[in-house]
MARTORLO-975477 format. One record per residue (C-alpha): residue in three letters; x, y, z. Coordinates in steps of 0.02 Angstrom, whole numbers, padded with zeros to 5 digits, always signed. Example, Ala and Ser with C-alpha at 12.3 -4.5 7.8 and 13.67 -1.06 7.14 Angstrom:
2
ala+00615-00225+00390
ser+00684-00053+00357
END
This chain:
365
met+03080-01283+04323
leu+03178-01436+04267
thr+03139-01522+04433
asp+02955-01526+04383
leu+02986-01634+04231
pro+02923-01813+04218
ile+03061-01942+04236
arg+03085-02021+04065
lys+03226-02101+03968
ile+03200-02057+03786
ile+03303-02112+03636
his+03290-02031+03466
ile+03359-02144+03330
asp+03398-02061+03163
met+03464-02163+03017
asp+03614-02087+02927
ala+03569-02026+02751
phe+03442-02166+02748
tyr+03383-02174+02567
ala+03558-02143+02498
ser+03635-02269+02619
val+03510-02403+02567
glu+03556-02374+02385
gln+03742-02384+02425
met+03714-02542+02526
asp+03617-02625+02384
asn+03742-02570+02251
pro+03922-02581+02313
asp+03981-02484+02160
leu+03899-02330+02236
lys+03990-02341+02403
gly+04103-02193+02438
lys+04030-02096+02292
pro+03922-01939+02291
ile+03745-01994+02252
ala+03574-01912+02253
val+03413-02008+02270
gly+03286-01930+02153
gly+03320-01765+02067
gly+03345-01839+01895
gly+03266-01758+01743
lys+03237-01578+01698
arg+03128-01533+01848
gly+03179-01666+01974
val+03195-01630+02160
ile+03317-01726+02270
ser+03244-01837+02407
ala+03410-01878+02491
ala+03598-01858+02468
ser+03744-01964+02526
tyr+03871-01887+02644
glu+03995-01885+02500
ala+03874-01774+02404
arg+03833-01665+02555
lys+04015-01609+02561
phe+03978-01513+02400
gly+03821-01433+02472
val+03698-01555+02395
lys+03546-01584+02506
ser+03366-01644+02504
ala+03232-01533+02425
met+03364-01458+02308
ser+03335-01459+02121
gly+03435-01588+02026
asn+03501-01453+01909
leu+03577-01354+02051
ala+03647-01511+02133
ala+03734-01562+01972
lys+03815-01390+01962
leu+03877-01403+02141
cys+03941-01580+02116
pro+03982-01622+01933
asp+04018-01805+01977
leu+03850-01826+02064
ile+03763-01992+02026
phe+03573-01986+02019
val+03479-02140+02079
lys+03292-02170+02061
thr+03192-02179+02222
asn+03136-02352+02277
phe+03012-02325+02417
asp+02960-02507+02426
arg+03138-02550+02472
tyr+03152-02408+02599
ile+02990-02465+02681
glu+03053-02644+02687
ile+03214-02591+02775
ser+03120-02473+02891
lys+03008-02616+02950
lys+03162-02720+02993
ile+03234-02575+03093
arg+03072-02550+03189
lys+03066-02735+03228
ile+03232-02711+03320
phe+03158-02563+03415
phe+03012-02670+03476
asp+03135-02794+03553
tyr+03170-02658+03681
thr+03006-02566+03706
asp+02828-02554+03640
leu+02835-02365+03661
val+02900-02327+03486
glu+02843-02171+03394
pro+02899-02167+03212
leu+02921-01994+03139
ser+02961-02056+02964
leu+03041-02208+02882
asp+03211-02161+02951
glu+03183-02095+03127
ala+03087-02135+03285
tyr+03073-02098+03470
leu+03088-02239+03596
asp+03038-02227+03779
val+03150-02351+03871
thr+03112-02291+04048
lys+03041-02465+04074
asn+03110-02581+03942
lys+03099-02764+03896
lys+03283-02794+03931
gly+03277-02727+04108
asn+03427-02619+04066
pro+03434-02460+04173
ser+03551-02372+04050
ala+03466-02287+03902
ser+03638-02248+03831
lys+03687-02431+03828
ile+03521-02478+03749
ala+03551-02349+03612
glu+03725-02421+03582
glu+03654-02596+03570
ile+03516-02544+03450
arg+03639-02454+03337
ala+03755-02604+03338
arg+03612-02720+03291
ile+03556-02608+03148
leu+03734-02610+03081
asn+03763-02797+03104
glu+03591-02861+03053
ile+03548-02737+02916
gly+03711-02655+02865
leu+03668-02472+02897
thr+03728-02345+03023
ala+03617-02244+03138
ser+03642-02100+03258
ala+03556-02076+03425
gly+03514-01944+03552
ile+03471-01990+03731
ser+03394-01878+03863
ile+03247-01842+03977
asn+03124-01787+03842
lys+03091-01797+03655
phe+03150-01621+03615
ile+03324-01640+03691
ala+03344-01818+03625
lys+03308-01759+03447
val+03430-01614+03460
ala+03563-01729+03533
ser+03545-01859+03394
asp+03614-01733+03270
tyr+03765-01694+03378
asn+03882-01836+03329
lys+03815-01882+03158
pro+03849-01991+03065
asn+03861-02155+03162
gly+03872-02078+03335
gln+03768-02040+03487
lys+03757-01912+03625
thr+03680-01924+03797
val+03620-01770+03889
asn+03602-01821+04071
pro+03473-01734+04182
glu+03604-01629+04271
glu+03676-01574+04102
val+03514-01519+04019
ile+03514-01334+04065
ala+03697-01304+04020
phe+03673-01402+03857
leu+03525-01296+03804
glu+03604-01131+03855
gln+03758-01155+03745
leu+03659-01225+03598
asp+03655-01124+03436
ile+03477-01068+03408
arg+03481-01150+03235
lys+03499-01318+03321
phe+03334-01300+03414
tyr+03207-01419+03339
gly+03063-01312+03276
val+03171-01161+03233
gly+03182-01153+03044
lys+03287-01040+02934
val+03162-00896+02932
thr+03134-00901+03121
ala+03321-00912+03153
glu+03351-00756+03049
lys+03214-00666+03145
met+03294-00718+03310
tyr+03464-00659+03251
gln+03390-00488+03214
lys+03329-00481+03394
gly+03497-00532+03467
ile+03451-00712+03501
phe+03595-00824+03448
thr+03602-00959+03583
gly+03489-01046+03705
leu+03550-00929+03841
asp+03497-00778+03737
leu+03327-00856+03711
lys+03310-00896+03895
gln+03332-00713+03942
lys+03175-00665+03845
ser+03011-00660+03939
ile+02863-00766+03888
asp+02767-00607+03843
tyr+02909-00550+03730
leu+02916-00719+03641
asp+02727-00725+03620
lys+02728-00549+03548
his+02865-00583+03420
phe+02841-00768+03381
gly+02655-00794+03406
lys+02592-00960+03473
ser+02767-01034+03457
gly+02825-00914+03594
his+02764-01027+03734
tyr+02851-01175+03654
tyr+03020-01084+03642
tyr+03003-01019+03820
his+02979-01193+03893
val+03097-01300+03787
val+03246-01188+03823
arg+03213-01227+04006
gly+03211-01413+03972
ile+03022-01423+03985
his+02941-01532+03852
asn+02814-01653+03923
ser+02756-01735+03761
glu+02749-01923+03784
val+02810-02052+03658
lys+02650-02100+03567
pro+02657-02272+03485
asn+02499-02238+03384
arg+02522-02064+03315
ile+02360-01993+03249
arg+02370-01950+03065
lys+02306-01773+03034
ser+02303-01773+02844
leu+02343-01869+02686
ala+02414-01790+02529
ala+02493-01817+02360
glu+02572-01694+02238
arg+02657-01689+02069
thr+02792-01577+01996
phe+02775-01559+01808
ser+02915-01573+01680
glu+02842-01420+01592
asn+02745-01276+01670
leu+02558-01286+01640
ser+02470-01125+01590
ser+02289-01180+01573
glu+02169-01261+01696
val+02114-01379+01557
phe+02288-01455+01548
met+02288-01479+01736
leu+02131-01585+01747
glu+02219-01745+01693
lys+02354-01715+01823
leu+02224-01680+01956
glu+02138-01845+01916
gln+02302-01939+01942
ile+02333-01850+02107
ala+02154-01880+02167
asn+02172-02065+02126
glu+02329-02075+02233
val+02253-01983+02381
ser+02098-02094+02373
arg+02207-02249+02367
arg+02302-02193+02521
leu+02140-02151+02613
asn+02065-02321+02576
lys+02226-02410+02621
ser+02228-02319+02789
lys+02040-02346+02808
val+02005-02163+02844
ala+01905-02022+02765
gly+01909-01834+02782
lys+01804-01677+02764
thr+01927-01540+02715
val+02003-01543+02541
thr+02149-01428+02505
leu+02220-01390+02333
lys+02404-01340+02331
ile+02469-01237+02185
lys+02651-01191+02160
tyr+02679-01066+02020
ser+02827-01052+01902
asp+02897-00911+02010
phe+02890-01032+02159
thr+02753-00936+02250
leu+02634-01053+02339
gln+02445-01043+02353
thr+02319-01156+02442
arg+02131-01164+02423
ser+02022-01265+02542
lys+01843-01324+02556
thr+01762-01416+02701
leu+01622-01535+02655
pro+01476-01579+02770
tyr+01523-01764+02765
phe+01676-01876+02764
ile+01742-01932+02595
ser+01871-02052+02526
asp+01792-02078+02354
arg+01907-02022+02214
asn+01764-01948+02111
ile+01704-01832+02249
leu+01884-01790+02291
leu+01920-01747+02109
glu+01763-01642+02087
thr+01803-01544+02245
ala+01981-01514+02185
lys+01915-01456+02017
asp+01799-01332+02103
leu+01947-01263+02198
leu+02051-01252+02039
phe+01917-01151+01949
gln+01877-01050+02104
glu+01985-00905+02045
thr+02103-00860+01905
leu+02279-00930+01914
asn+02416-00803+01950
asn+02544-00880+01833
ser+02592-01042+01748
val+02597-01190+01867
arg+02742-01307+01907
leu+02661-01411+02045
leu+02488-01467+02100
gly+02443-01559+02258
ile+02286-01621+02346
ser+02274-01653+02532
ile+02129-01706+02641
ser+02119-01666+02825
asn+01989-01661+02964
leu+01998-01851+02963
asn+01873-01966+03047
ile+01998-02030+03172
glu+01940-02019+03351
leu+02065-01913+03446
ser+02131-01997+03598
lys+02103-01909+03761
lys+02254-01811+03814
ser+02338-01895+03959
glu+02360-01791+04114
gln+02539-01740+04146
lys+02605-01778+04317
ser+02748-01678+04388
val+02879-01774+04483
ser+03052-01731+04543
val+03200-01774+04430
gln+03335-01870+04521
leu+03499-01798+04460
lys+03586-01964+04485
phe+03460-02049+04371
glu+03564-02174+04271
phe+03572-02139+04085
END
C-alpha cells in the first residue's frame, strides 16, 4: 500500500538535450539549428540530438546516415566529452548546495533527496525551481525536473514537461498519476516489453495494476515483481550518493567490417588499453572479462571468462580478450568489438533496512 512508503522528497533533474545544448551554447551559430553530436563519417552513431533535430525523428543511437536522410540540413558536431564533464561538474556543485544526497545517473541527470536539505526549505518543488533557475543563470542551460515521493515517480515526472519544465506528483496524486500513465512512460519498460504488454492488453498503469503478481512473474520474469510494486507507488530505493560501479567497458565501431580475427587484434589492443586506463583511474580491478561482438547483420554476441584473481593490467586483459575471440568461429564479419570487466573488487555496502512509515497526505511538496 502507498501508506507504507517511506516519507521522502525526491527530485530528478534531467538536462535538456545536454550534449547538443552545450554545443549550441558554446557556438551561437548553432542555436536554433538541427544538430547531432557524433554520427559523422560512414559508420558514425549519434550520441545526442538537439530538439530542432528531434522534430525530424533524429535521436541518439541512430546511425548518422539515417539521421541525414531524415533531416537533410542536419549539422554534425564532434563529441567533446571533456567539455561535457566540465559542465556536469558545475551542475553537480549547484546540487550540493542543497543536499549531500545526490545520486548521478550520468553526466546529464541525477536524483536529489531534499527531505532534509541545507536550505531548510520544506518545498521540494520550490527547490527544483531554484536549482533549474541557477543552472540557467549560472551556466546557460535549461533543465527539467520531476518531484515526488520516490525515485521512480520523480524520473517519470521529469519527462512530463520537457524541455525546461517540471512536474510535481504529490503523495495524494501518486495512484491516479500512475493509473493513467501510458505503459511506455514507465521507467524500465523498453520498446520490446511495451509491445509484449500491448499484446496482453496492458496499455496503461491501470491495466498493469489489474494483473496479479503471479501473472506478471510468469510473463515478465524477475521484472514482474518490480512492475507489480511500482504501479502501486512502491519503490523504496534510496538516493545513493556513492553508487557502486558494477563494470567498466569500452568499445569501438569500425569504419569497415572486419572479417578476420587477425585484423581485430590491433583493435582489441586499443580497447584493452582504454579499459585498463579506466580501471586504474578508478582504482579498481575485476575478475570477469566479457568480449562483445556485433556482426555486420547487427546480431550481438558476448563471450565471458571469470579469472581466479582480480586484474587491471592491460596485458592480462588483452590476452583474456584474445582467448575469448579465438574461442569459437565468428558468425559473420564484425562491425563492433567491446571489452568489459565486471565482478569488481569494490566492497558492497550493506543494504540498509527499509522502514515503513505512514505517508502524510498533506506533506508539503
